[in-house]
N, C-alpha and C positions, 0 to 999 in steps of 0.2 A: 503493500498500498503505501511506503515512505516513499521506491521509486515514483509511482505514480503522481503523488502528489508535488515530488521536486519535476517532474517534464511538463506541469503544468505552471505557465508563465504568470506572472498578476504584471498588469501593466504598472509603470515607474509612476507613485505620488512625488509630486513637483509641486512647492510651495509656491504661488500664482499673487505677484503686486496685482493687483484689475483694476488699481489705480493709472498702470503703464501702460497700456494696450490702445489700441482702436476706439474709435470713437461707437456708442453705444457695447461696451462690452465685446467687440468683434476679434478681440486677438489680446496677448497678454506677452509681455516682451521682456519681464523683468520672471525672469523664471531660479528656482533654489530647487538644489536637491542633495540635501544633507549638510547645506547652509555653504554650498557650491554656487556658482554661475554658470548654468547648464552649462554655456556654449563652453567653458573650460573644461569640461567632461566630455565632451558629444566623440572623442575616439573608447572612451574608459569607458562608457555604457554603450558603446555604436549606435548612437542614435541615428533614426530614420526615417525619410520625408512621409509622410502618411500616418507613422506612430501610432498605436492611441495609449494614451497616458490620462492621469488623473489628474486634474488641480486641483486644491488644495487650497483654502483662505482659513487664519485663527488671529483672533485678540483677542480683548480678555471680556466682548458682547455679544461675538458669534462666533460660527465655525461652520462649517460647508466644504461640499466637494460638489466636484464637474467632469463627466467622461470630457477628454479635449484631443486634437489629432495635434499632435507638432508639424510645422512647416520652417521650409526660413524665410526671412523677411524679405523681399522683393528689393531694396535697395541694399542692403545691408550683407553682408554674412554673419547672420543673428539666425538663434533658432528662435519659432514664435511660438505661442501654442493658441491655438481655433478652438474655442467651448462649444458645448453643446446644451447649454441653456436650457432643454430640455431634461435632461441628467440630473437636476441643482438635485444636490442631499442639506438638507439641513443635520446637521450635528450637531448643536446648540446653538442656541440665542436664536 
């Protein structure tokens, strides 16, 4: 059973600053994984365009998650995440 569990890969859970993106929450540009900027971890994490991830936000008043897709920013060599707001899950607040 442990082998089966190990084979199931869960999407990366990435902290997102939802104030750092495009208009109306269409993209998030400031993305952190284990406290490091996602762009610095591209090779280590083997990031791919179209990769499914889970974005999360937490502060003293609320915590939520939303499914998203990784893409590269068209004007910069930088990762961004495109949240699917229909999947938002409130964890607290």
